[in-house]
Structures are given as structure tokens and as C-alpha cells.
C-alpha positions in Angstrom: 166.5 -34.5 108.8 169.3 -33.4 111.0 169.9 -29.7 111.8 172.9 -28.2 110.0 175.8 -27.3 112.3 176.5 -23.6 112.6 179.6 -23.8 114.8 182.8 -21.7 114.4 184.7 -24.6 112.7 182.2 -25.4 110.0 183.5 -25.5 106.4 187.1 -25.8 107.5 188.0 -29.3 106.2 190.7 -28.0 103.9 191.5 -24.8 105.7 192.7 -26.5 108.9 194.5 -29.4 107.2 198.2 -29.8 107.7 200.7 -32.2 106.1 202.7 -34.9 107.9 205.9 -32.8 108.0 204.1 -30.0 109.7 203.7 -31.5 113.1 203.4 -29.4 116.3 206.6 -29.3 118.4 207.3 -27.9 121.8 209.3 -25.1 120.1 206.1 -23.7 118.5 204.5 -23.3 122.0 207.6 -21.6 123.4 208.4 -19.2 120.7 208.5 -15.5 121.6 207.5 -12.5 119.5 208.2 -8.8 120.1 205.7 -6.0 119.8 205.8 -4.6 116.3 206.7 -7.9 114.5 204.8 -8.8 111.3 203.3 -12.3 111.6 201.2 -14.7 109.5 198.2 -16.2 111.2 198.2 -19.9 110.4 196.0 -22.0 112.8 197.4 -25.4 113.9 194.4 -27.8 114.0 196.0 -30.1 116.6 196.0 -27.3 119.2 192.5 -25.9 119.9 193.4 -23.5 122.7 193.9 -19.9 121.5 193.0 -20.7 117.9 191.9 -17.6 116.0 188.7 -17.6 114.0 188.8 -19.2 110.5 188.3 -15.8 108.8 191.8 -14.7 109.8 193.6 -17.8 108.5 196.3 -16.7 106.1 196.2 -13.0 107.1 199.2 -10.9 107.9 199.1 -8.6 110.9 201.3 -6.7 113.4 201.7 -7.7 117.1 200.5 -4.9 119.3 200.5 -6.4 122.8 200.9 -9.5 124.8 198.1 -10.8 127.0 199.1 -13.7 129.2 200.6 -16.4 126.9 198.7 -15.0 123.9 199.4 -12.1 121.5 197.1 -9.4 120.3 197.5 -9.0 116.5 196.2 -6.0 114.5 194.7 -7.3 111.2 192.9 -5.6 108.4 189.6 -7.3 107.6 188.3 -5.5 104.5 188.4 -1.8 105.4 188.2 -2.4 109.1 191.1 -2.9 111.5 190.5 -5.7 113.9 192.3 -7.3 116.8 192.9 -11.1 116.9 194.0 -12.8 120.1 196.1 -15.9 119.3 198.6 -18.2 121.0 202.1 -18.5 119.6 201.6 -21.9 118.0 199.1 -20.4 115.6 201.3 -17.5 114.3 204.5 -17.4 112.3 207.1 -14.7 112.0 207.5 -13.1 108.5 
């Protein structure tokens, strides 16, 4: 029997699926956010670089800092406050 995969993208078949109209454009890569903006974390499956972990998909957070091309987002995970590092194509302004 093969060994079951335990990678970071397991059980994401429906979580990382996007429709035909939701294609990735150059504008998604170049969008800018300001510190203090509320954003929705929505991973784009066609871009693997800077993708946040699947647990944070659909969560809302606040941008606290910029690190290179990526943004640091403060998100509540249960009762804990966590920081997610994500690139701009995986986040959407609310």
C-alpha cells in the first residue's frame, strides 16, 4: 500500500478551486495595500509563491506590515492572534 501524503496541500481539492471567470491577471500581482486595511485571505491556486496555509483561507485580517513584496496580516485563529505572510494575489480588500 502507498503511504498517505501529509503535505501542506492535502485535502484542498475544493478549497483551492476557482472558476473560469476568476483567472489571475497582472493587476492582482501589482495591487497595493496600506497598513491597517481589512483584507480577505483567498488563495489563488495558480500562483504557488507566497500562498498562505490552507487553514487561513476565507479568514479576515488586518495588514500590519509589508515585507518585501508580501504583506503581514494579523488573523484570529480561534482565541489566538497569528501572523500570516502572503503575497498580494492571495488577498482581497474588504
